[in-house]
N, C-alpha and C positions, 0 to 999 in steps of 0.2 A: 434510373433504368430506361434500357432502350423500349421503345416504341416497339417493337415487335415481340419482342420478348414478356413485356407489360401486357399487351394485347391477349398473348398465347396463355399466361398465366391467370389473367382475368376470365377467360372463355373456361379455360378448365375448371374454377371455383365455380362455375353453374353446373357442372356435370352433375345428371342423375342418372341412378339406372335405369336402364330400360326394361320393364316386365315382358317377359316371355311365354308364350303358351306352352305346357311341356303334356306330352299325350300319357293317359292313364298306365296305358303299356307302351314300351319300346314296340315289341314285336307287333301291335296293329299298324306301327306306320312303317316298319321296315322294309326297305324297299320298294316302297308306293310309287317312287318316279323310275322303276329301272324294270326294263323289259327282259325280264328273267327267261331261260328256257321253258321254265314251268307256265307261265304266262303264254309266252308266245305259243304253246303248243295249242292251246285255246281257238287260235285263230287259223292253223293249220290242219292240212289233211296228215295223216299217218305218213304217206308217202314222202310229202315234203319235209316231214319233221324228222321221219330218219335220214333224210338227205344232207340236212342241215347236222345231226349227229356223226353223221360219217364225215363230214366238211370238218366238224370240232375236233374230233377223237384220232379220224385217221389221215384226214388232210386230203382228202380226195376232193376232185375237184366239182364244184356246184354248174348245173345246167341251167341254162337262160330261164327255162319255165319255173324252175326251184326258186331262183332268185326274184323272179317277179311276183310269185306268191307270198314270199318271204317278205319284200318289200312291202304289198298290200297289207300283209297283216300288222307291220309297223306303222306305216300310215294310217289304219285305223285306229288301234289302240292309242298312236298319238294324239292324233286330233280328238279323240275321245277325252282326251287328259288336257285340252285346250290349246294344243300346240298349231302354230302356222306356219313355221320353219322346220330345217333340218341343216344338220352338219356335219360334214367329215372331221370327228376331233382327231387331232393327231400331236405328235411329239418330237418336232423338228430339233436340229442340234443347236438352237439357241438355248436349250435348257428349261423351257418354258413350254405352255402347250399351244397350239394354233386352231383356229377355226374360222371357217369363211360361210355364212348363213344364206340358204336361198329358200325361198318360198315355196310351199306344196301349190302356190296358187299359179294357174295359168290359164290367159283368155283365149277364147276360142274364136275370137275374131267377129261373130256377129252379135255382140253386145254381150255374150254370158261367157260363163268361165267354170272353170272346176279345179279341185286340188288332186295334182297328179305326182306319184312317185311310184317309178318302177324299178325294175333291178339293174337296168343300167345305171340308174342314179345312186342306187344303192351300193354297188358293189364297186364302181372306180369312179374317181372325178379327178379334174386337172387342174390344181391350184398352180399360182405363178411360181415356179421352183427359184427364179433368178434372185428373187428377194429373201431366202432363207441360206444359211450357210452352206456352202457344199465344198470348201477346202480344196477348190481346184479343179474339183470333178466336171465342171461344166462352167463354161463361161457365162458373164451375166447376161447376153444377148439372148443365151438359149433359156427358154423360160418354161419349158415342159417338163412337167414333174405329174407324177399319179400318186392319187391317195387311195389305197385299195381296202376292203373292210375285213376286219378282223372278226371273224364271227365267234371265235373262242371268248370275246369279252363284251357282255351285252350290251345293248345300246340304253341310255338313259335320257330322261328330261331333265334339261335346266330352263326354269321360266317357262317360255312357250316354243323351243326349240328342241328338237330330236336330235341328240348328239350320238352319232355312231362310230366307235372307237377304229382307227384306220391306222395302217402303216402307211409311210411315205418313201417313195422311191425316184430316182431320175428317170429321164427317158431311155437311158442306159442300161437302168435296171440296177444301179449301185443302190445301197440303203441312205437315205438322207436323213434317217430317224434314231431314235433308242429302241423301238417296239419292234421292228425287223429282226435285228441280230440279237434281239433279249427271246425272242419267240426261237431264233434257231438255236441259241445257247442252252436255251431248256428242252429243244428236242434232242440234242446231240448227247445230253446229259442223263435223259431220259434211255436213249438206247445202251448206252455205256454201263450205266449203273444198272438197268435190267439185266443184259449180258452178266455181269459179277452174279448179281442177284440168283440166277440161275444155279450157280454152286451150291446153293442152301436151301432155294423153293421152287421149284418147277413152277408153281401157279403164278408166279411173279411175272406178268406180262407188260407192266407200265410202272414207272417211277417218276415221281410229280417232285415237281421244287415247290417247298412252302417257303412263304418268305413273313416275318412278323415285323413290321416297323416301326420304331417308336420316333415319333418327331418332336423336338425340343423347338419353341419358338420365344421372344420377348414381345411383349407388348407394351405399346408407348401411345399417349394421346394424342388424338390428331392434332391438336392446338399446337402441343411441342414440337409433333413431327414436322407440322408447316414451318416452324419457326427454326428449323434445322435444315438448310439447303445439302448441307453434307450427309446426313440420316436421309433424306429424300431421295438423294442422286446415288448414292453409293451403299445403303444400306446399314454405313455404322458411322458413329460420331468421330471425325477426322481429329477433333480436339475437345478436351475436358478434364480438368483435373480430378483425379479421383476425391472422391465424398468420403469425409472422416469415417462414416460407418457404410461399410458394403456388403460383404458376406461371411464377414469375420466370426459372428456369434452362430452362423447357422441355422437361422432362426425361421427363414423364409421356406427352406426346404420341408416338405409334405406337410406346412402349415394350413391355417385356417384359409381357404380362398377369399380373397375381398368380393362382397357383395356384386360389385359391376362387374368385376371379372368372371364372377358365378353365371350372371344374366348371358354375358357373351359367351361362355361356354356351353350352356345350355341350347343357347339358339343356335350354334354351330353344329353341337351333336344332333338336334332335330334335324338339320337340312342333311349332314351326312348319313343319318339314317334313312331318311327319304331317298338316298342316292343308293340305298343298300351297302353303304360302308360300315363295317362292323365295331365301330369305335366303343371302347369299354373302360378306358382308363383316362382318368384326367386327376392331376396333380400341380402343386407349386413344385418348380425345379429348385437348384441351389442359390441360383443370382436373384437378387431381388429384380420384380416383376418377368419372370423369366417361367413359364409353365410346359408341360410336357403333355402329348395326349398319345394313345394306343390301342390298335384295333388286336383284333383275333387275327391269328394265322390265317393267311389265303393262299390259294396257288399263286404261282411267281406274277404272270403276266397280270391277273386281276389285282394281285396287292399294288404291283408297281401303278396301273391305271389309278386304282384308288389314293395313293399319295400322293399323285399328282392333283386328283381332282379336289384331294384335303388342303392344299396348298393355296389353290384357289377360292376353296368355301372358307377358309381360315380370312381370307383377305377382303373379300366381301362381306363376311357377317361382321368382321370387326370394325368396318367404315360406318356400319349400320348403328353400332356402340359407341361411334366416336373416337375408335382405337385405329392404330395401324400396327400389322403383325410385322417383325424384324426376324427373317429367316437366315440373316447373315450370319456365320458361323460366329463372326467373334464383334459384335457392333459396340461393344463398351469394353475399354481398356482397363485391364486390371481386376475383372471379374470372370468369371464362368461365361465359354462360349457354349453355341448349341451344336450338338449332332442329330444326325438321325440313324441311331443303331440298327443294322440288318440283322435280324435272326433268322438264320438259314438253316435249312433241313432238308432232306429228300424221304419221302414218303411212298410206300408201294401202293399197287391197286388190292393188295391183300389186307391192307390196313395197319401195316409195320411203318413205324419211324425209324430210319435205319439209323439214325443219330442215337439211337435211345437203345440202353443193354436191353438184354431180353430176360427169358425165366429159366433158361438152361444154357449148358455151354455150346451148343448148334448156333441159338440164335446169338448169345453173345460174342460167339466168332465173327458170325456176319457184320455183328455192331463196329466189332474191331478193325474189321476189314474197310468199312467205310469211315471209320473214324481215323485210321493210322494213314488212308489214302489222304484223307482232305488236309491232315497235317504236313504229310509229303507234299502236297499240290501247293501247299503255301511255302514250304522252302523252296522248292523246285521254281516259283514263279513270283516271289515275292516283291521284285520289282516292279513288274507290270502290274500288279496288284495295287502297289503305292501310287502308280500313277493313274489307277482308275478313279482313284479319290482326292487327286491335287486339284486343287484351285485358289483362287486369289483369298478367298474366304477362309479355305480350310488352312492355308499358312499360317494366318494367323492363331488358329486353335489348335493344331498339332504340337505337341510338346511344350504346351502354355501352362503346364502344372495344374490342368483339369479335363484333358482330353490325352487320348493315346498319344504315345510319342511317334515321328514321322518313321520309326525304325520298326519294319515288320517283324512282329512275333505271334506266338499264340501260346497262351496259359492253357493247362489243363487241369491243374489242380495237382495237389501232393499224391492223392493217392491212384490216378490214373497213369501219373507221371512214375510213381512205382511199379505201377501194374507193367507199363511198357518196357520199363527196365528189366522187369522179370521175364517177360517174353525174350527179349534180346538175349538175356544172358543162358535161359533153358532151352532154348533151341537149337539143337546140334547139327552140323554140318553134314555129318552122316544120316543113316538110316536111325529114326528114333525107335526107342525101345517101346514094348505094350505101355511098362510102368510110367514111362516120361510122358508118353501121351495121356495116360489117366491122370498122370501129376497135373499136366498142364490144364486139361480141361475143369480138372477139378476147380484149380485158380481162377480160371477164365468164369467159371459158373460163379463166382462171388462175386462180382462186378456190380451187380443191383445193389448189393448188401453195402457194398463199398460207396456207392455213389450217393444212396439214401440221405444220409447225413454228412457229408464228406465234402460233395462237391461245393466248393467256395468260388466267390465270382472275384475277378482281377477287373479295377475299373481304370489301370494304368495299360491293359493289355488290349491291342488294336484286332485281334483275333481271339475271342476267349472261347473255350468251351463252358456251357452251362447247364449239364445235365441230361439236355434230350436235342441240343440245338448248338450250332457256333454263332456268337455274337459278334459281328465284324462292327464294331463300334466307331471306327476311323471315318465313317462317312460322313461328309459334312450336311448340317440340316438343309441348305438349300439345294441340294444336289437331287437329279433324277436318282431315283434306286437303280435304274438299270445300268447305268454306266459300271458300276461295283459288281452288279449281279450277271452282266454278259461276262465279262474278267473271271470273276468266281466260278461262273459254271462250266465257262470254256475250259478252265485249269484242271478243273475237279473232272471232266469228262476224259480230257486227255491222259490225266493219272490212271485214271479207270481202265482205260484203252490197253494204256502201257502194263498194267497191274495183270489182265486179263491176259497179255501174250507172253508174260514173263511166267504166270500159275501154270499155263497149257504147257509151257516148255520145259518146266520142271516135272508135270506128270508126264511129258512124252520122255523124258530121259529115267524113269521110273518111280518115282515118289506118287503114294496117293495122295489125293486131291487134299486130306485135310491138312498133310504134312507139307505139300507144296505151297498151300497159302499160308501158315504159320513161318514157314521158311521166308517166303516173300516177304511176309511183316516185319519179321526180323530185320532183314537188309533195309526197308525203307526205314525202320525205327532208328537204326542205327545212322542211314546218310542224313535223317533230318533232325539229327538232335540240336544243331545249331540254332533251331528256329522256336527252338522250346525253352520259355522264360516264365518263372514263377515268380519273379521278386518284383520290386518297385519300378514301373518302366518311366517315371519322371527322374530318375536319380541319375547324378553324371556319372557314377559307377557303372551304369548300364549300356550309358552311349560308349565307354572305354571296352566293356566286356562286349560289346556286341561287333566293336572293330576287330577285337581280337577273333572273333568267331567268322568274320567274314561276311557279315551282314551289313546291307548298304543303309545310309542314312541320309537321305533326299531330304534336304530342310526346305527346299522351295518347289514352287510349281516348275519354273523352267527346267530344271534338273531332271525332277520325278518325269516329266513326260517323254524324255528321251528317250525313255523304255522301249517305246513303241516302235521306234526306228530300228530295235534289235531283230536280225531278219529270221532268228530263231523263234522269236515271238509272233511276226507276221506268218511266218511257214505254220505254226499249230493255228492261229485262226482260221489260215487258208485250208488247210488240210482237212480241218473239223467243219468247212463251210459255213462259218459263223461270221468272218469280216474276210474280205480280201486285202491283199495288199494296198490298193489305191483306196480303199475305206478307209483303212488304218492311217494311211497317210492324212487322208482328207480330215479326217476327225483330230489327228495331231498337229495340221495347219491351223482348224479352226480353234483348239485349244489354247494354242501359242497366241492368237491373235486375239481371243477372247481376255489372257490375261493381259495382254499389253493395253487394250484397250480401257479394260477395268482400271488399270494403274494410271492409265494417262487420265481418265475423269478424276480419278480423286487427286493426282498432282495438280490439275488444273483448279479444282475444288479448293484445294489445298492453298494454292496462289489468290483464288478471289478472295477467298474469307480474310486470310491473313493479310491483304492489302487494302481490302474495300471495308473490313471489317475490325479488325483486332490493331493494326498499327493504327489507323486514326483514333479510336477509343482509349488507347495506351498513350497516344500524344495529348488529347485532351485531358485526358485527369493528369497527367504528367503538367502540363499546361496549369492547372488549378494548382498544384503543388507549386510551382516555381510562382504565380502570383501570392500565393500564401506567405511563402518566405519572402518576397519582396515587400510584402505590406509588414511582416515581423521587422524587417529591417528599417521601416520607415517612421515605426513609431517606437521601437525601442531601441537602446544603446546597441552597440555592434558586438559586445562579448555576451549580453543578453541575448541579442537577436540569432548570435551562432547556436547557443546552447538551446534556446527554444524553439529553432528551427532544424535540430540534428536529424530528428526522423524522418522529416519531410524532404531532407538533402539528401540521406541514404537511399530513401525511396525514388526519388528523382533519378540517382546514379544507376540503382540497381534495373529499373525501369530502360535507362538508357542502354544499358549492357545487353539487356534483353532485345531490345528493338534491335539494337546494331548486330547483335547473333542473329535474330530473325530474320532481318533482312538480307545478310549475308548468307544465310543458308538458302533462302528464297531466291536471290538471284543465282546461286550455283543449281537449284533445282530446276529453275527454268533454262539455264543454259544445258544441261544435262537432258532435259526433257527434249530439246529442240534437236539435240544432236540424236538422240535415240529414233526420233521420228524419221531420220533419213536412212535408217537403217533396214536390213531385212527382216523379216518375222522372228527369227529364231534369234537374232543377237538383240534385235528390238527387246524381246522380253526380257533377256538376260539384262539389258543395261538398265530397262524400269525396276529389274528385282535387287542389283547390285549396286546402282548408282543412283536412279529416283529414290527409289523406297527409303534407303537409309538417310537422304536429306529433309525426306517427309518428316521422319522420326526427330529430327533435329529440330525441326518447325515447330512440331508439335510442344518438346519439351521446352522451348522459348514460350510458346504462346500459353500453355499450362499455368507456367511460372506467373506469366503477366495475369491470369486470370485471380491468381490470389493476390495480388497487388492494387489492381483496379477496383478502384470504388464499385461494390455489387450494384448499386443502382445504375452504373453505365455500363457493365457488358454485356453486348450485344445478342447473346446466344443463350437461351436456356440450360444451365448448368447440369452435371451428373447428378447432385442429388435431387433436384427437380424430374431429371426424365427417370431416374431410379424409383423415388419415393412417391409419386404421383400416383394415384389410384383412378 
């Protein structure tokens, strides 16, 4: 056995569960390290707190005095909790979070010092923007960028540092992060949805987007992680023969959680609850060593901040327990990958979930309005929605028989589909008679009873209705939720704005309000029929059917991302003031380059491991076989020697075949990679996707075949059976 692999397995065998303290009551520690508005109020005057509320709710500008008062309150609370530093915590376009810590400490120059933190430090800072992706918005020599406080997301404490959620913009005002466009998308859907709600309830003055994410992840022992350079640097195993037992028996899903994993989960949940993250669910997922956590629903911006925090807390906590967390969408070939299901809904200030049926025909007509517009929004913007969840990792997962396919569609359930068919059929082109209105409203009034027991789920659907929300299942486990949510809320706002224009036009032509709404819903049902699919999204038949319906099937990231170049898409985002064409172009450039860079790293690691680990090991074992055959020929008669060494000879030839195939594919891959590096960004991504990646797959086939031939004691890398079935 290779030294590295031997040491990794030996270290793993010494593992013991770390005992974790658990609170008697979660409620007793929940949010302890969060400066919530409730806590902040204790430190502020009514005037200052009122100004803060106006800023959060209405977006009013905050004056310097109020900012100073709030900064002083934050400092006092943080220092009481043991803080010595503060940071503007933001979400650049790297896909991770960023922070630069500064001390409260300020020397006075006469041998004394004090702790200082004022409004100017709170509201704005100037990190080096040149070191973050900008997609060409800025030259590398132009370093100025600004982080600006987001009052709607509460500050929190991590260790001895006060973390202040902020947006990140360039000197020219362009968004360089995910939070700023997410806030804009939330605002525009609030405005559009509120105006539509006015048809049904004049008391609705605000609509809030809610998000409930479900985070899937794998755990791997840190010793095995350190012995796998590919997993360390790419997040996935580039090589590895499938183990005899994978997930075939379906015995891991919802099974008993291993003790060591449970201690990790308890510790993670404790840290999450201190940060006010309402984690409530934990369980084994389908694949071995795969798990899932989920919180309660929250307002979109806060929910997204909490998911970014959760990914960080997962990693930090895992290290304490000698685990590493894998958030890659497909870390292991042949078993399920990981997603991050985004459960999305809209709620009014009157306490109504707009995607939940009501108790009477009027409430259900409101529900149908938002429900049908959501379906229509997906139909009209399926391509850009697909682009919003495109990534290197998700390319391995989408359509891989455990995740939604790359074809965007929506599942409504048989009964809701039948309901839409009924509405489409019964709404008349001309004036509706009183009896027709009564019959339709009685039918609409039955929706709650229909959904109570008959709204099923479809795990193969990328965008499924689940009774009171839509579940966007196609989002990748490593993704920032904001990317998908910016797009989803923008297309929904755009659809609602158009819906109101069309309904108002019908009313102006003489229809009454309910009739105008029903007729417009009928039109949308008919127009969006192609996006509705109730069957098995994994099947080959669906691929053919989707093509007949005219639905796109972008199987890879470079193809999917091109939707951002569509002028209609750019105009929609610009008209709604969510993203400018320049910002969209920048994000496109960043995503394309990110795809190429990640594929480059994978290709270089493939080459490194194959040439420096796999080929020498296979040759060493082959040499042992050759020596064995030679020895048999030295001591046995020729005929007996040939018979005695037949197995060894066959193995020698098989190893040679795969070594030759491996070397040929390796040389071709390196040649294609060299060519790709000389291309512009877009062509480079396509070359990595269509030229380099297939050769990496070919190399893997040869390596995985060699793994099953070479003596287990000599194989240099921890195997899949060890990675997946070691607790």
